SENUKOL-835348 format. One record per residue: residue number from 0; residue in one letter; chain; x, y negated, z negated of N, C-alpha, C in turn. Coordinates in pm, 1 decimal, always signed. Atoms other than C-alpha are relative to their C-alpha. Layout:
@seq: NUM; type: A; mol: A; npx: X; npy: Y; npz: Z; capx: X; capy: Y; capz: Z; cpx: X; cpy: Y; cpz: Z
...
This chain:
@seq: 0; type: M; mol: A; npx: -59.2; npy: -70.5; npz: +126.2; capx: +10169.9; capy: -8224.9; capz: -9139.9; cpx: +22.9; cpy: +146.8; cpz: +61.0
@seq: 1; type: K; mol: A; npx: -54.6; npy: -150.1; npz: -24.9; capx: +10444.9; capy: -7917.8; capz: -9050.4; cpx: -43.4; cpy: +38.8; cpz: -103.7
@seq: 2; type: P; mol: A; npx: +55.2; npy: -129.7; npz: +81.7; capx: +10346.8; capy: -7590.8; capz: -9222.2; cpx: +169.0; cpy: -40.4; cpz: -136.9
@seq: 3; type: V; mol: A; npx: -107.9; npy: -19.1; npz: +70.6; capx: +10557.4; capy: -7534.5; capz: -9550.0; cpx: +106.5; cpy: +164.7; cpz: -21.5
@seq: 4; type: N; mol: A; npx: +4.1; npy: -144.4; npz: +3.9; capx: +10758.4; capy: -7258.4; capz: -9565.8; cpx: +49.1; cpy: +44.1; cpz: -153.7
@seq: 5; type: F; mol: A; npx: -17.0; npy: -30.0; npz: +149.1; capx: +10750.7; capy: -7092.3; capz: -9894.1; cpx: +87.2; cpy: +86.9; cpz: -92.9
@seq: 6; type: L; mol: A; npx: -156.9; npy: -79.8; npz: +72.0; capx: +11086.6; capy: -6890.8; capz: -9887.7; cpx: +97.4; cpy: -90.9; cpz: -31.8
@seq: 7; type: K; mol: A; npx: -68.6; npy: +98.4; npz: +50.5; capx: +11244.7; capy: -7206.4; capz: -9924.4; cpx: -2.9; cpy: -60.0; cpz: -172.6
@seq: 8; type: L; mol: A; npx: +56.7; npy: +66.9; npz: +63.8; capx: +11087.6; capy: -7286.8; capz: -10214.0; cpx: +108.0; cpy: +48.3; cpz: -126.2
@seq: 9; type: G; mol: A; npx: -73.0; npy: -104.6; npz: +156.6; capx: +11272.6; capy: -7286.2; capz: -10598.3; cpx: +95.5; cpy: +32.6; cpz: +48.9
@seq: 10; type: Q; mol: A; npx: -160.7; npy: -38.2; npz: +31.0; capx: +11612.4; capy: -7207.8; capz: -10437.3; cpx: +45.7; cpy: -157.6; cpz: +20.0
@seq: 11; type: G; mol: A; npx: -66.0; npy: +15.2; npz: +23.7; capx: +11892.3; capy: -7411.9; capz: -10417.1; cpx: +84.0; cpy: -159.6; cpz: +82.7
@seq: 12; type: P; mol: A; npx: +5.2; npy: +73.0; npz: -91.5; capx: +11997.2; capy: -7697.7; capz: -10256.3; cpx: +169.6; cpy: -13.5; cpz: +146.9
@seq: 13; type: R; mol: A; npx: -55.0; npy: -130.7; npz: -145.9; capx: +12185.4; capy: -7474.8; capz: -9927.0; cpx: +45.3; cpy: -89.1; cpz: +126.7
@seq: 14; type: P; mol: A; npx: -20.8; npy: +70.0; npz: -105.6; capx: +12370.9; capy: -7637.9; capz: -9747.1; cpx: -25.3; cpy: +52.4; cpz: +148.7
@seq: 15; type: D; mol: A; npx: -31.1; npy: -45.6; npz: -128.7; capx: +12287.8; capy: -7430.5; capz: -9481.0; cpx: -109.2; cpy: -65.5; cpz: +127.8
@seq: 16; type: L; mol: A; npx: +131.1; npy: +38.5; npz: -58.0; capx: +11932.0; capy: -7531.1; capz: -9495.7; cpx: -27.8; cpy: -169.0; cpz: +49.2
@seq: 17; type: L; mol: A; npx: -22.8; npy: +136.9; npz: -4.7; capx: +12005.1; capy: -7882.6; capz: -9533.0; cpx: +45.4; cpy: -61.5; cpz: +117.5
@seq: 18; type: E; mol: A; npx: -18.2; npy: +23.9; npz: -144.2; capx: +12198.6; capy: -7927.7; capz: -9187.7; cpx: -138.0; cpy: +36.9; cpz: +68.9
@seq: 19; type: E; mol: A; npx: +137.4; npy: -39.3; npz: -68.8; capx: +11895.5; capy: -7733.6; capz: -9062.4; cpx: -106.8; cpy: -130.1; cpz: +9.0
@seq: 20; type: E; mol: A; npx: +106.2; npy: +115.3; npz: +56.7; capx: +11619.3; capy: -7986.9; capz: -9221.5; cpx: +74.5; cpy: -127.7; cpz: +79.9
@seq: 21; type: L; mol: A; npx: +26.5; npy: +104.5; npz: -41.3; capx: +11834.7; capy: -8304.8; capz: -9124.6; cpx: +71.2; cpy: -63.2; cpz: +175.5
@seq: 22; type: R; mol: A; npx: +46.9; npy: +44.3; npz: -134.8; capx: +11889.9; capy: -8212.7; capz: -8752.8; cpx: -168.0; cpy: +36.4; cpz: +55.6
@seq: 23; type: Q; mol: A; npx: +122.1; npy: -6.8; npz: +2.8; capx: +11534.5; capy: -8084.8; capz: -8774.9; cpx: -55.0; cpy: -195.1; cpz: -1.4
@seq: 24; type: E; mol: A; npx: +76.9; npy: +154.8; npz: +4.4; capx: +11443.7; capy: -8474.9; capz: -8852.7; cpx: +63.8; cpy: -59.6; cpz: +93.8
@seq: 25; type: E; mol: A; npx: -74.3; npy: +106.5; npz: -130.1; capx: +11650.3; capy: -8660.5; capz: -8590.4; cpx: -84.9; cpy: +61.8; cpz: +81.4
@seq: 26; type: K; mol: A; npx: +107.1; npy: -27.1; npz: -135.5; capx: +11476.7; capy: -8471.3; capz: -8313.3; cpx: -96.4; cpy: -115.3; cpz: -57.4
@seq: 27; type: R; mol: A; npx: +105.7; npy: -3.3; npz: +18.4; capx: +11164.4; capy: -8554.3; capz: -8446.0; cpx: -49.2; cpy: -166.8; cpz: +0.7
@seq: 28; type: K; mol: A; npx: -10.7; npy: +185.2; npz: +9.1; capx: +11268.7; capy: -8952.3; capz: -8572.3; cpx: +65.3; cpy: +13.7; cpz: +188.2
@seq: 29; type: A; mol: A; npx: -17.9; npy: +50.9; npz: -90.1; capx: +11432.9; capy: -8982.5; capz: -8194.3; cpx: -145.1; cpy: +24.6; cpz: +96.7
@seq: 30; type: G; mol: A; npx: +108.8; npy: +17.9; npz: -132.4; capx: +11099.4; capy: -8853.6; capz: -7935.3; cpx: -98.3; cpy: -17.5; cpz: -110.2
@seq: 31; type: Q; mol: A; npx: +115.0; npy: +120.6; npz: +47.7; capx: +10880.9; capy: -9056.3; capz: -8180.5; cpx: +59.4; cpy: -90.2; cpz: +27.4
@seq: 32; type: K; mol: A; npx: -36.1; npy: +100.0; npz: -26.3; capx: +11127.2; capy: -9300.2; capz: -8091.2; cpx: +5.4; cpy: -44.7; cpz: +140.7
@seq: 33; type: E; mol: A; npx: -12.4; npy: -1.9; npz: -184.0; capx: +11110.2; capy: -9203.4; capz: -7677.5; cpx: -184.0; cpy: -47.9; cpz: -27.8
@seq: 34; type: Q; mol: A; npx: +135.5; npy: -27.8; npz: -12.9; capx: +10742.8; capy: -9204.3; capz: -7743.9; cpx: -45.3; cpy: -149.0; cpz: -11.9
@seq: 35; type: Q; mol: A; npx: +32.7; npy: +90.0; npz: +59.4; capx: +10674.7; capy: -9523.3; capz: -7915.8; cpx: +119.9; cpy: -135.5; cpz: +110.0
@seq: 36; type: N; mol: A; npx: -38.8; npy: +141.9; npz: -60.0; capx: +10910.8; capy: -9747.2; capz: -7658.4; cpx: -46.0; cpy: +26.3; cpz: +198.3
@seq: 37; type: R; mol: A; npx: +117.3; npy: -100.9; npz: -58.8; capx: +10700.7; capy: -9498.3; capz: -7400.0; cpx: -158.4; cpy: -73.3; cpz: +19.4
@seq: 38; type: S; mol: A; npx: +98.4; npy: +23.2; npz: +67.6; capx: +10411.4; capy: -9636.3; capz: -7523.3; cpx: -32.5; cpy: -162.3; cpz: +109.5
@seq: 39; type: E; mol: A; npx: +3.7; npy: +170.7; npz: -5.8; capx: +10435.5; capy: -10013.8; capz: -7608.6; cpx: +31.8; cpy: -58.8; cpz: +92.5
@seq: 40; type: P; mol: A; npx: -79.1; npy: +140.7; npz: -152.5; capx: +10527.7; capy: -10323.9; capz: -7412.0; cpx: +135.1; cpy: -5.7; cpz: -66.4
@seq: 41; type: A; mol: A; npx: -145.3; npy: +54.6; npz: +152.7; capx: +10831.5; capy: -10455.1; capz: -7570.1; cpx: +6.8; cpy: -112.1; cpz: -6.0
@seq: 42; type: E; mol: A; npx: +50.5; npy: +72.6; npz: +172.4; capx: +10715.7; capy: -10728.0; capz: -7755.0; cpx: -72.4; cpy: +53.3; cpz: -87.5
@seq: 43; type: K; mol: A; npx: +74.4; npy: +22.8; npz: +112.1; capx: +10451.5; capy: -10542.9; capz: -7961.7; cpx: +160.6; cpy: +66.5; cpz: -43.4
@seq: 44; type: S; mol: A; npx: -17.2; npy: -62.7; npz: +135.8; capx: +10717.3; capy: -10318.2; capz: -8028.1; cpx: +188.1; cpy: -85.0; cpz: -99.9
@seq: 45; type: A; mol: A; npx: -35.9; npy: +78.2; npz: +72.5; capx: +11001.3; capy: -10589.9; capz: -8082.4; cpx: -57.3; cpy: -67.4; cpz: -120.4
@seq: 46; type: G; mol: A; npx: +80.3; npy: +48.3; npz: +58.7; capx: +10739.7; capy: -10747.3; capz: -8306.0; cpx: +21.2; cpy: +68.1; cpz: -84.5
@seq: 47; type: K; mol: A; npx: -5.1; npy: +4.4; npz: +152.1; capx: +10675.1; capy: -10759.7; capz: -8702.4; cpx: -141.4; cpy: +157.3; cpz: +28.6
@seq: 48; type: G; mol: A; npx: +118.5; npy: -170.5; npz: -1.9; capx: +10413.7; capy: -10472.9; capz: -8838.9; cpx: +21.4; cpy: +165.9; cpz: +61.1
@seq: 49; type: T; mol: A; npx: -22.0; npy: -92.9; npz: -13.6; capx: +10575.0; capy: -10157.5; capz: -8722.6; cpx: -81.1; cpy: +92.3; cpz: -69.7
@seq: 50; type: G; mol: A; npx: +7.0; npy: -135.2; npz: +86.7; capx: +10556.3; capy: -9949.9; capz: -9021.2; cpx: +126.5; cpy: +108.9; cpz: +7.5
@seq: 51; type: E; mol: A; npx: -101.7; npy: -85.4; npz: +78.7; capx: +10901.4; capy: -9803.8; capz: -9046.9; cpx: -20.5; cpy: -26.2; cpz: -68.4
@seq: 52; type: N; mol: A; npx: -49.3; npy: +69.5; npz: +236.7; capx: +10949.3; capy: -9955.9; capz: -9443.1; cpx: -76.8; cpy: +98.5; cpz: -61.5
@seq: 53; type: R; mol: A; npx: +77.7; npy: -105.5; npz: +32.3; capx: +10643.3; capy: -9705.6; capz: -9445.4; cpx: +32.9; cpy: +122.1; cpz: -78.0
@seq: 54; type: P; mol: A; npx: -42.1; npy: -213.4; npz: -30.0; capx: +10751.1; capy: -9338.8; capz: -9645.1; cpx: -77.1; cpy: +40.9; cpz: +63.6
@seq: 55; type: D; mol: A; npx: +58.2; npy: -203.2; npz: -73.7; capx: +10719.0; capy: -8989.1; capz: -9457.2; cpx: +9.1; cpy: +42.1; cpz: -80.5
@seq: 56; type: F; mol: A; npx: -19.5; npy: -97.5; npz: +90.2; capx: +10615.4; capy: -8838.3; capz: -9729.6; cpx: -85.0; cpy: +135.7; cpz: +40.3
@seq: 57; type: E; mol: A; npx: +79.0; npy: -90.7; npz: -141.0; capx: +10580.4; capy: -8480.6; capz: -9614.2; cpx: -119.5; cpy: +119.5; cpz: -203.1
@seq: 58; type: G; mol: A; npx: +113.5; npy: -45.1; npz: +148.8; capx: +10331.8; capy: -8182.6; capz: -9848.2; cpx: +130.9; cpy: +52.1; cpz: -65.1
@seq: 59; type: K; mol: A; npx: -116.4; npy: -73.8; npz: +174.8; capx: +10657.4; capy: -8049.0; capz: -10108.2; cpx: +44.3; cpy: -105.4; cpz: -117.8
@seq: 60; type: D; mol: A; npx: -6.4; npy: +131.9; npz: +38.3; capx: +10690.4; capy: -8463.8; capz: -10185.2; cpx: -105.8; cpy: +17.7; cpz: -89.9
@seq: 61; type: I; mol: A; npx: +99.3; npy: +26.1; npz: +96.9; capx: +10363.0; capy: -8487.3; capz: -10278.6; cpx: -25.3; cpy: +111.6; cpz: -106.2
@seq: 62; type: L; mol: A; npx: +36.1; npy: -76.9; npz: +116.9; capx: +10365.8; capy: -8175.0; capz: -10488.2; cpx: +108.7; cpy: -33.4; cpz: -69.2
@seq: 63; type: A; mol: A; npx: -82.1; npy: -6.9; npz: +57.0; capx: +10654.5; capy: -8214.1; capz: -10612.1; cpx: -39.9; cpy: -142.1; cpz: -121.8
@seq: 64; type: M; mol: A; npx: +92.6; npy: +109.3; npz: +76.3; capx: +10521.9; capy: -8565.1; capz: -10759.9; cpx: -100.8; cpy: +11.6; cpz: -126.0
@seq: 65; type: I; mol: A; npx: +97.9; npy: -81.3; npz: +80.8; capx: +10196.2; capy: -8392.2; capz: -10866.2; cpx: +89.2; cpy: +37.8; cpz: -139.7
@seq: 66; type: I; mol: A; npx: +2.3; npy: -81.8; npz: +116.8; capx: +10413.9; capy: -8091.5; capz: -11064.7; cpx: +146.2; cpy: -191.8; cpz: -111.3
@seq: 67; type: A; mol: A; npx: -40.4; npy: +94.6; npz: +115.0; capx: +10598.2; capy: -8438.2; capz: -11224.8; cpx: -34.7; cpy: -69.9; cpz: -83.5
@seq: 68; type: M; mol: A; npx: +68.3; npy: +79.3; npz: +25.0; capx: +10371.7; capy: -8623.5; capz: -11297.7; cpx: -83.1; cpy: +101.7; cpz: -146.8
@seq: 69; type: F; mol: A; npx: +93.2; npy: -140.1; npz: +97.3; capx: +10205.3; capy: -8264.8; capz: -11518.8; cpx: +125.0; cpy: -26.1; cpz: -154.2
@seq: 70; type: Q; mol: A; npx: -123.3; npy: +14.5; npz: +106.0; capx: +10593.8; capy: -8253.7; capz: -11701.9; cpx: -57.4; cpy: -165.6; cpz: -112.8
@seq: 71; type: L; mol: A; npx: +24.7; npy: +163.5; npz: +155.0; capx: +10487.4; capy: -8649.2; capz: -11855.2; cpx: -98.6; cpy: +7.9; cpz: -19.7
@seq: 72; type: I; mol: A; npx: +148.1; npy: +65.1; npz: +33.0; capx: +10161.1; capy: -8641.5; capz: -11904.6; cpx: -64.1; cpy: +106.1; cpz: -101.0
@seq: 73; type: L; mol: A; npx: +79.1; npy: -124.1; npz: -21.6; capx: +10069.2; capy: -8247.7; capz: -12011.6; cpx: +78.0; cpy: +12.5; cpz: -184.4
@seq: 74; type: P; mol: A; npx: -64.2; npy: -14.4; npz: +132.0; capx: +10360.5; capy: -8261.2; capz: -12365.8; cpx: -173.9; cpy: -124.9; cpz: -72.6
@seq: 75; type: W; mol: A; npx: +113.1; npy: +83.0; npz: +140.4; capx: +10102.8; capy: -8577.3; capz: -12539.7; cpx: -66.1; cpy: +56.8; cpz: +51.9
@seq: 76; type: I; mol: A; npx: +123.4; npy: -79.0; npz: +44.8; capx: +9763.6; capy: -8393.7; capz: -12420.6; cpx: +51.6; cpy: +114.9; cpz: -91.3
@seq: 77; type: A; mol: A; npx: -23.0; npy: -162.5; npz: +98.5; capx: +9884.3; capy: -8058.2; capz: -12592.0; cpx: +62.2; cpy: -117.0; cpz: -142.9
@seq: 78; type: V; mol: A; npx: +11.5; npy: +56.0; npz: +80.6; capx: +10033.4; capy: -8331.3; capz: -12868.8; cpx: -133.7; cpy: -10.0; cpz: -66.5
@seq: 79; type: G; mol: A; npx: +146.5; npy: +37.9; npz: +23.8; capx: +9706.3; capy: -8501.0; capz: -12878.3; cpx: -87.3; cpy: +75.7; cpz: -42.7
@seq: 80; type: I; mol: A; npx: +79.3; npy: -75.7; npz: -24.2; capx: +9471.9; capy: -8211.4; capz: -12864.7; cpx: +57.3; cpy: +97.8; cpz: -150.3
@seq: 81; type: L; mol: A; npx: -66.3; npy: -14.2; npz: +135.4; capx: +9737.2; capy: -8065.0; capz: -13192.1; cpx: -39.6; cpy: -90.0; cpz: -86.8
@seq: 82; type: A; mol: A; npx: +19.3; npy: +73.8; npz: +158.0; capx: +9669.2; capy: -8380.9; capz: -13414.5; cpx: -180.6; cpy: +36.7; cpz: +10.1
@seq: 83; type: Y; mol: A; npx: +159.7; npy: -68.5; npz: +35.5; capx: +9309.8; capy: -8307.1; capz: -13339.2; cpx: -93.5; cpy: +98.7; cpz: -92.7
@seq: 84; type: F; mol: A; npx: -41.5; npy: -91.2; npz: +141.3; capx: +9356.1; capy: -7976.9; capz: -13524.0; cpx: -20.5; cpy: -22.8; cpz: -52.5
@seq: 85; type: L; mol: A; npx: -48.6; npy: -20.5; npz: +163.9; capx: +9531.4; capy: -7986.1; capz: -13745.5; cpx: -37.5; cpy: -119.9; cpz: -86.5
@seq: 86; type: L; mol: A; npx: +73.2; npy: +109.6; npz: +59.0; capx: +9300.8; capy: -8322.6; capz: -13850.6; cpx: -124.2; cpy: +68.0; cpz: -44.5
@seq: 87; type: M; mol: A; npx: +144.4; npy: -3.5; npz: +104.7; capx: +8959.8; capy: -8140.2; capz: -13833.4; cpx: +54.1; cpy: +102.2; cpz: -124.2
@seq: 88; type: F; mol: A; npx: -55.8; npy: -61.7; npz: +73.4; capx: +9114.9; capy: -7824.1; capz: -13975.5; cpx: +19.5; cpy: -59.2; cpz: -209.2
@seq: 89; type: L; mol: A; npx: -45.0; npy: +84.5; npz: +168.2; capx: +9258.1; capy: -8090.5; capz: -14317.0; cpx: -130.9; cpy: -10.3; cpz: -38.6
@seq: 90; type: I; mol: A; npx: +110.0; npy: +54.9; npz: +73.3; capx: +8913.4; capy: -8241.7; capz: -14306.8; cpx: -112.4; cpy: +91.3; cpz: -20.3
@seq: 91; type: T; mol: A; npx: +98.3; npy: -112.5; npz: +88.2; capx: +8683.8; capy: -7904.3; capz: -14336.6; cpx: +27.0; cpy: +100.9; cpz: -122.8
@seq: 92; type: R; mol: A; npx: -36.5; npy: -151.8; npz: +133.6; capx: +8931.2; capy: -7734.4; capz: -14646.0; cpx: -3.8; cpy: -125.5; cpz: -41.3
@seq: 93; type: I; mol: A; npx: -71.7; npy: +65.8; npz: +72.9; capx: +8968.4; capy: -8055.8; capz: -14786.5; cpx: -184.9; cpy: -66.8; cpz: -113.4
């Protein structure tokens, strides 16, 4: 896993950063293909189950998914807690 550059977090889609990431990704994939071609025999690389369909998640992708889940679940939890305290308040006053 590559280190996370915290200076780029929160910035909009800057074209120069997107192009840089695209070039780095292309270099990494080309290097992986070369290494895979050298290490595996021809019949194995042409076979099924090479794992290319598996998504490649990075740290910032996982962090974004965790934040998105909190944004979906947190309002429901807050409403539930508010309803509980409101109910307890009304029960103790009546």
